[in-house]
ROVEXTI-831235 format. One line per 8 residues: number of its first residue (from 0); their letters; for each residue x, y, z of N, C-alpha, C. Coordinates in pm, whole numbers. Last residue first. Layout:
<pts>
NUM> A> X:Y:Z:X:Y:Z:X:Y:Z  ...;
</pts>
This chain:
<pts>
76> CMFRTHRG> 5348:8909:10381:5462:8991:10340:5423:9105:10257  5129:8749:10420:5156:8853:10519:5265:8948:10473  5128:8559:10225:5021:8657:10223:5044:8771:10321  5333:8387:10280:5353:8480:10167:5244:8583:10160  5376:8395:10637:5332:8334:10512:5351:8433:10400  5586:8350:10915:5529:8438:10813:5483:8356:10693  5698:8158:11071:5588:8238:11128:5522:8327:11025  5917:8042:10947:5790:7970:10950:5673:8052:11002;
68> DRLRAEHV> 6123:8211:10722:6077:8200:10859:5938:8139:10859  6155:8248:10454:6208:8125:10513:6159:8104:10656  6046:8503:10424:5981:8390:10358:6029:8257:10415  6229:8656:10566:6092:8646:10614:6018:8529:10550  6451:8625:10401:6456:8576:10539:6316:8563:10597  6363:8755:10169:6391:8612:10166:6395:8552:10305  6342:9018:10273:6224:8951:10220:6246:8799:10216  6608:9070:10337:6507:9071:10444:6382:8996:10398;
60> AEAVLILY> 6718:9059:10080:6763:8966:10183:6663:8958:10297  6586:9274:9955:6567:9138:9905:6609:9034:10009  6687:9486:10109:6544:9459:10108:6515:9318:10057  6960:9468:10042:6918:9449:10180:6769:9416:10186  6949:9524:9767:7001:9396:9814:6957:9367:9956  6852:9787:9778:6772:9683:9713:6818:9546:9757  7066:9916:9904:6935:9911:9970:6846:9803:9908  7263:9884:9705:7281:9823:9836:7147:9812:9908;
52> RGFASAAR> 7158:10043:9502:7173:9899:9479:7190:9825:9610  7179:10291:9634:7048:10240:9596:7052:10089:9571  7456:10314:9651:7378:10307:9774:7239:10252:9745  7515:10335:9379:7568:10222:9456:7490:10205:9586  7387:10576:9322:7339:10454:9257:7392:10330:9330  7539:10751:9481:7395:10736:9506:7342:10608:9441  7792:10726:9364:7773:10687:9504:7626:10666:9534  7740:10828:9109:7782:10688:9124:7763:10640:9267;
44> GIYGFVMG> 7670:11093:9180:7575:11006:9112:7611:10859:9124  7910:11183:9290:7789:11178:9374:7685:11086:9311  8077:11169:9066:8106:11088:9184:7983:11074:9272  7945:11359:8904:7959:11220:8859:7987:11126:8975  7980:11588:9052:7844:11536:9035:7846:11392:8984  8260:11607:9022:8200:11593:9155:8061:11534:9144  8284:11643:8745:8345:11527:8809:8282:11502:8946  8150:11886:8718:8101:11767:8649:8156:11640:8709;
36> LGEIGSYS> 8321:12050:8860:8186:12025:8912:8124:11903:8846  8539:12039:8683:8551:11992:8820:8417:11962:8882  8431:12162:8459:8471:12022:8450:8486:11962:8589  8395:12417:8572:8280:12342:8520:8313:12193:8510  8655:12496:8630:8559:12475:8739:8438:12395:8696  8939:12363:8488:8813:12428:8461:8716:12396:8574  9290:12396:8473:9173:12347:8546:9050:12430:8512  9441:12389:8145:9428:12438:8281:9299:12385:8342;
28> QGTSNAAQ> 9581:12112:7964:9488:12224:7978:9484:12268:8124  9720:11881:7932:9794:12005:7913:9705:12128:7924  9623:11631:7979:9570:11705:7864:9647:11832:7836  9764:11543:8203:9759:11457:8084:9711:11534:7961  9734:11743:8395:9867:11711:8344:9862:11630:8215  9460:11739:8442:9523:11862:8392:9660:11833:8333  9429:11479:8539:9359:11520:8417:9422:11644:8357  9586:11491:8770:9622:11397:8664:9555:11437:8532;
20> VLERELSD> 9444:11685:8913:9582:11713:8875:9625:11620:8762  9200:11550:8947:9204:11677:8876:9345:11710:8828  9283:11332:9099:9231:11310:8965:9230:11439:8883  9366:11464:9335:9461:11382:9260:9413:11360:9116  9125:11579:9418:9237:11665:9381:9339:11588:9298  8983:11346:9474:8934:11438:9371:9047:11528:9324  9132:11241:9680:9119:11165:9556:9071:11254:9443  9102:11452:9866:9235:11410:9821:9225:11334:9690;
12> SLRSYTNV> 8825:11464:9904:8892:11579:9845:9032:11542:9796  8776:11208:10012:8712:11249:9888:8788:11364:9825  8936:11220:10243:8957:11115:10144:8898:11155:10010  8838:11432:10398:8968:11446:10332:8992:11338:10227  8612:11504:10539:8596:11443:10407:8727:11446:10329  8668:11645:10768:8647:11501:10781:8630:11431:10647  8929:11890:10679:8798:11847:10728:8785:11695:10728  9170:11941:10559:9166:11943:10704:9034:11887:10757;
4> SNIAM> 9150:11959:10288:9220:11844:10340:9219:11839:10493  9036:12193:10200:8947:12082:10232:9018:11963:10293  9254:12349:10133:9179:12383:10254:9090:12267:10295  9339:12261:9888:9418:12223:10004:9346:12254:10134  9192:12369:9688:9152:12240:9735:9229:12199:9859;
</pts>
């Protein structure tokens, strides 16, 4: 994992490495690649759902702004 600390995604790899080390130290087990991939996919899933929620909020804000604007009616939206 130290190789990834040079690229532009160093924040993700540093935090991932830190969590992997903490998990390995707390359980006393060695690192498992499958568990590591599970953690990565979990992070990706949470990021995708957060981005989806953000897009919904933006769409709702745009819709409300159009409704408040006098040039648009509810039939045009």
